[in-house]
Residue frames as a rotation matrix with the C-alpha (Angstrom) as fourth column:
MET 1
0.090 -0.184 -0.979 -9.74
-0.657 0.728 -0.197 14.77
0.749 0.660 -0.056 10.58
PHE 2
0.339 0.125 0.932 -10.16
-0.861 0.440 0.254 11.54
-0.378 -0.890 0.256 12.54
LEU 3
-0.364 -0.554 -0.748 -8.36
-0.748 0.653 -0.120 8.21
0.555 0.516 -0.652 12.39
SER 4
0.747 0.369 0.553 -9.17
-0.610 0.710 0.351 4.68
-0.263 -0.599 0.756 13.35
ILE 5
-0.221 -0.881 -0.418 -6.12
-0.884 0.362 -0.296 2.45
0.412 0.304 -0.859 13.69
ARG 6
0.814 0.500 0.297 -6.70
-0.572 0.780 0.254 -1.28
-0.104 -0.377 0.921 13.98
ARG 7
-0.325 -0.944 -0.064 -3.87
-0.943 0.328 -0.054 -3.67
0.072 0.043 -0.996 14.90
TYR 8
0.804 0.562 -0.193 -4.29
-0.571 0.821 0.015 -7.33
0.167 0.098 0.981 14.03
ASP 9
-0.285 -0.879 0.384 -2.13
-0.917 0.366 0.157 -10.13
-0.279 -0.307 -0.910 15.45
GLN 10
-0.473 -0.032 0.880 -1.83
-0.097 0.995 -0.016 -13.80
-0.876 -0.093 -0.474 14.49
VAL 11
0.454 0.560 -0.693 -2.87
-0.751 -0.177 -0.636 -13.11
-0.479 0.809 0.341 10.90
ARG 12
0.431 -0.243 0.869 -2.37
0.206 0.964 0.167 -16.35
-0.878 0.107 0.466 8.97
SER 13
-0.200 -0.502 0.842 -1.62
0.968 0.029 0.247 -14.61
-0.149 0.865 0.480 5.65
VAL 14
-0.122 0.091 -0.988 -1.17
0.216 -0.969 -0.116 -10.84
-0.969 -0.228 0.098 5.63
GLY 15
-0.915 -0.293 -0.279 -0.71
-0.200 -0.273 0.941 -10.90
-0.352 0.916 0.191 1.85
GLU 16
-0.699 0.707 0.108 -4.00
0.611 0.513 0.603 -12.69
0.371 0.488 -0.790 1.26
VAL 17
0.045 0.703 -0.710 -5.89
0.870 -0.377 -0.318 -10.45
-0.491 -0.603 -0.629 3.69
CYS 18
-0.349 -0.252 -0.903 -4.47
-0.049 -0.957 0.286 -7.36
-0.936 0.144 0.322 1.96
ARG 19
-0.996 0.039 0.077 -5.38
0.082 0.144 0.986 -8.73
0.027 0.989 -0.147 -1.45
LYS 20
-0.299 0.952 -0.071 -8.98
0.914 0.307 0.265 -9.18
0.274 0.014 -0.962 -0.32
ILE 21
-0.022 0.216 -0.976 -8.97
0.592 -0.784 -0.187 -5.75
-0.805 -0.582 -0.111 1.36
GLU 22
-0.762 -0.373 -0.530 -7.88
-0.159 -0.685 0.711 -4.12
-0.628 0.625 0.463 -1.89
LEU 23
-0.915 0.388 0.110 -10.50
0.265 0.372 0.890 -5.96
0.305 0.843 -0.443 -3.93
SER 24
-0.139 0.989 -0.053 -13.57
0.629 0.129 0.767 -5.47
0.765 0.073 -0.639 -1.78
PHE 25
0.177 0.238 -0.955 -13.04
0.955 -0.276 0.108 -3.49
-0.238 -0.931 -0.276 1.44
VAL 26
-0.733 -0.511 -0.450 -11.38
0.393 -0.857 0.333 -0.40
-0.555 0.067 0.829 -0.03
PRO 27
-0.788 0.505 0.352 -14.17
0.193 -0.339 0.921 0.05
0.585 0.793 0.170 -2.61
LEU 28
0.168 0.856 -0.489 -16.68
0.835 0.140 0.532 -0.24
0.524 -0.498 -0.691 0.25
LEU 29
-0.097 -0.297 -0.950 -14.85
0.826 -0.556 0.090 2.42
-0.555 -0.776 0.299 2.27
LYS 30
-0.931 -0.343 0.123 -14.66
0.345 -0.723 0.599 4.76
-0.116 0.600 0.792 -0.71
ARG 31
-0.356 0.886 0.298 -18.47
0.394 -0.147 0.907 4.84
0.847 0.441 -0.297 -0.78
GLN 32
0.086 0.371 -0.925 -18.68
0.996 -0.003 0.092 5.94
0.031 -0.929 -0.370 2.88
PRO 33
0.800 0.238 0.550 -19.44
0.253 -0.966 0.050 9.59
0.544 0.099 -0.834 3.65
GLY 34
0.856 -0.445 0.262 -16.42
-0.511 -0.654 0.558 11.54
-0.077 -0.612 -0.787 4.82
PHE 35
0.724 -0.624 0.295 -13.87
0.567 0.781 0.261 8.96
-0.393 -0.021 0.919 3.68
ILE 36
0.713 -0.569 -0.410 -10.41
-0.617 -0.787 0.019 10.46
-0.333 0.239 -0.912 3.15
ALA 37
-0.029 -0.807 -0.590 -7.86
-0.851 0.329 -0.409 7.63
0.524 0.490 -0.696 3.04
TYR 38
0.912 0.216 0.348 -7.07
-0.366 0.810 0.458 4.04
-0.183 -0.545 0.818 4.01
TYR 39
-0.005 -0.956 -0.294 -3.78
-0.886 0.141 -0.441 2.25
0.463 0.258 -0.848 4.59
ALA 40
0.990 0.138 0.038 -2.87
-0.140 0.878 0.457 -1.37
0.030 -0.458 0.889 5.39
VAL 41
0.219 -0.968 0.123 0.57
-0.924 -0.246 -0.291 -2.12
0.312 -0.050 -0.949 6.81
ASP 42
0.698 -0.143 -0.702 2.42
0.164 0.986 -0.038 -5.43
0.697 -0.089 0.712 7.11
GLY 43
0.643 -0.422 0.639 4.13
-0.755 -0.486 0.440 -5.35
0.125 -0.765 -0.631 10.50
GLY 44
-0.303 -0.770 -0.562 5.83
-0.630 0.604 -0.488 -8.70
0.715 0.206 -0.668 9.98
GLY 45
-0.976 -0.215 -0.012 5.41
-0.142 0.686 -0.714 -11.91
0.162 -0.695 -0.700 11.93
GLY 46
-0.479 0.862 -0.163 1.66
0.771 0.502 0.392 -12.15
0.420 0.062 -0.906 11.32
THR 47
-0.157 0.395 -0.905 0.97
0.644 -0.654 -0.397 -8.62
-0.749 -0.645 -0.152 12.54
MET 48
-0.538 0.020 0.843 -0.72
0.714 -0.521 0.468 -5.97
0.449 0.853 0.267 10.45
ALA 49
-0.457 0.428 -0.780 -2.36
0.434 -0.658 -0.615 -2.62
-0.777 -0.619 0.115 11.02
THR 50
-0.212 0.438 0.874 -4.91
0.899 -0.262 0.350 -0.62
0.382 0.860 -0.338 9.11
VAL 51
-0.725 -0.003 -0.689 -5.59
0.334 -0.876 -0.347 3.09
-0.602 -0.482 0.636 9.23
SER 52
-0.045 0.774 0.632 -8.90
0.964 -0.132 0.230 4.60
0.261 0.619 -0.740 8.16
VAL 53
-0.878 -0.270 -0.396 -9.08
0.356 -0.920 -0.163 8.38
-0.321 -0.284 0.904 7.81
PHE 54
-0.056 0.939 0.338 -12.42
0.949 -0.055 0.310 10.20
0.310 0.338 -0.889 7.91
SER 55
-0.412 -0.072 0.908 -13.64
0.154 -0.988 -0.009 13.76
0.898 0.136 0.418 8.23
THR 56
0.201 0.518 0.832 -15.65
-0.783 -0.425 0.454 13.21
0.589 -0.742 0.320 11.45
GLU 57
-0.648 -0.439 0.623 -15.21
-0.754 0.485 -0.443 11.20
-0.108 -0.757 -0.645 14.61
GLN 58
0.168 0.804 0.570 -18.46
-0.574 0.550 -0.606 9.30
-0.801 -0.226 0.554 14.16
MET 59
0.768 0.072 -0.636 -17.49
-0.621 0.325 -0.713 8.26
0.155 0.943 0.294 10.65
ALA 60
-0.277 -0.941 -0.193 -14.15
-0.758 0.337 -0.559 6.92
0.591 -0.008 -0.806 11.92
VAL 61
-0.566 0.155 0.810 -15.89
-0.652 0.518 -0.554 5.01
-0.505 -0.841 -0.192 14.72
ASP 62
0.542 0.840 0.015 -18.47
-0.605 0.403 -0.687 3.65
-0.583 0.363 0.727 12.28
SER 63
0.308 -0.494 -0.813 -15.64
-0.823 0.291 -0.488 2.35
0.478 0.819 -0.317 10.10
ASN 64
-0.690 -0.555 0.465 -14.70
-0.720 0.593 -0.361 -0.05
-0.075 -0.583 -0.809 12.91
GLU 65
-0.014 0.781 0.624 -18.10
-0.353 0.581 -0.734 -1.75
-0.935 -0.231 0.268 12.69
LEU 66
0.740 0.232 -0.631 -17.85
-0.658 0.055 -0.751 -1.81
-0.139 0.971 0.193 8.92
ALA 67
-0.173 -0.913 -0.369 -14.40
-0.878 0.313 -0.363 -3.42
0.447 0.261 -0.856 9.18
ALA 68
-0.622 -0.032 0.782 -15.54
-0.586 0.682 -0.438 -5.97
-0.520 -0.731 -0.443 11.76
ASP 69
0.445 0.865 0.231 -18.47
-0.378 0.416 -0.827 -7.02
-0.811 0.281 0.513 9.60
TRP 70
0.619 -0.281 -0.733 -16.28
-0.752 0.055 -0.657 -7.25
0.225 0.958 -0.177 6.50
LEU 71
-0.482 -0.863 0.151 -13.69
-0.863 0.438 -0.249 -9.34
0.149 -0.250 -0.957 8.37
ARG 72
-0.283 0.461 0.841 -16.33
-0.445 0.714 -0.540 -11.81
-0.850 -0.527 0.003 9.58
ARG 73
0.709 0.706 -0.002 -17.68
-0.286 0.285 -0.915 -12.25
-0.645 0.649 0.404 6.06
ASN 74
0.863 -0.320 -0.391 -14.40
-0.430 -0.059 -0.901 -12.31
0.265 0.946 -0.189 4.12
VAL 75
0.032 -0.965 -0.259 -11.32
-0.387 0.227 -0.894 -13.29
0.922 0.129 -0.366 6.11
ALA 76
0.648 0.280 0.708 -12.43
-0.754 0.110 0.647 -14.90
0.103 -0.954 0.283 9.38
ASP 77
0.957 -0.289 -0.025 -10.32
0.290 0.956 0.037 -17.96
0.013 -0.043 0.999 8.56
LEU 78
0.212 -0.928 0.307 -7.20
0.617 -0.116 -0.779 -15.80
0.758 0.354 0.547 8.09
GLN 79
-0.531 -0.300 0.793 -7.74
-0.295 -0.811 -0.505 -13.36
0.794 -0.502 0.342 10.96
PRO 80
-0.149 0.521 -0.841 -8.76
0.594 0.727 0.345 -15.26
0.790 -0.448 -0.417 14.11
GLU 81
-0.405 -0.095 -0.910 -8.23
0.888 -0.277 -0.366 -12.52
-0.217 -0.956 0.196 16.71
PRO 82
0.741 0.641 0.202 -10.20
0.665 -0.741 -0.092 -9.27
0.090 0.202 -0.975 17.03
PRO 83
-0.004 -0.802 0.597 -8.10
0.537 -0.505 -0.676 -6.14
0.844 0.318 0.432 16.54
THR 84
-0.165 -0.122 -0.979 -6.85
0.851 -0.520 -0.079 -3.67
-0.499 -0.845 0.190 19.08
ILE 85
0.241 0.385 0.891 -8.39
0.825 -0.565 0.021 -0.32
0.511 0.730 -0.453 18.10
VAL 86
-0.424 -0.289 -0.858 -7.20
0.626 -0.778 -0.048 3.23
-0.654 -0.558 0.511 18.69
ALA 87
-0.013 0.484 0.875 -9.38
0.902 -0.372 0.219 6.00
0.431 0.792 -0.431 17.30
GLY 88
0.203 0.135 -0.970 -9.40
0.715 -0.697 0.052 9.74
-0.669 -0.704 -0.239 17.70
LYS 89
0.980 0.175 -0.094 -8.85
0.094 -0.824 -0.558 13.20
-0.175 0.538 -0.824 16.37
VAL 90
0.256 -0.918 0.302 -5.64
0.884 0.096 -0.457 13.95
0.390 0.384 0.837 14.51
LEU 91
0.810 0.022 -0.586 -3.76
0.405 -0.743 0.533 16.52
-0.423 -0.669 -0.611 16.59
VAL 92
0.081 -0.849 -0.522 -0.49
-0.446 -0.499 0.743 16.80
-0.891 0.173 -0.419 14.66
THR 93
0.866 0.087 0.492 0.24
0.379 0.528 -0.760 16.34
-0.326 0.845 0.424 10.97
GLY 94
-0.005 -0.884 -0.468 3.40
-0.274 -0.449 0.850 16.69
-0.962 0.132 -0.240 8.97
THR 95
0.773 0.222 0.595 3.59
0.499 0.366 -0.785 16.95
-0.391 0.904 0.172 5.20
PRO 96
-0.217 -0.925 0.311 6.39
0.947 -0.122 0.298 17.94
-0.238 0.359 0.903 2.84
């Protein structure tokens, strides 16, 4: 399992970005091969993070391009700065 974590700063409206993510980006991700899960987190103060979970490393990396393209087309006015990205293989998990 592989993750791509994207941190966004200076987001003008986290709520509006998340609303648009839920309406059009999540359905796009669900159609991608190897998709497992997606999360968006409000970090407060105009900071948010997203986590995309995929079955292979390449799929997780590809999700960054998909996200960048979606951002340009849908929320460029709300998200002026490119994200900081951390991606890699999940080494430790914990579940109930």
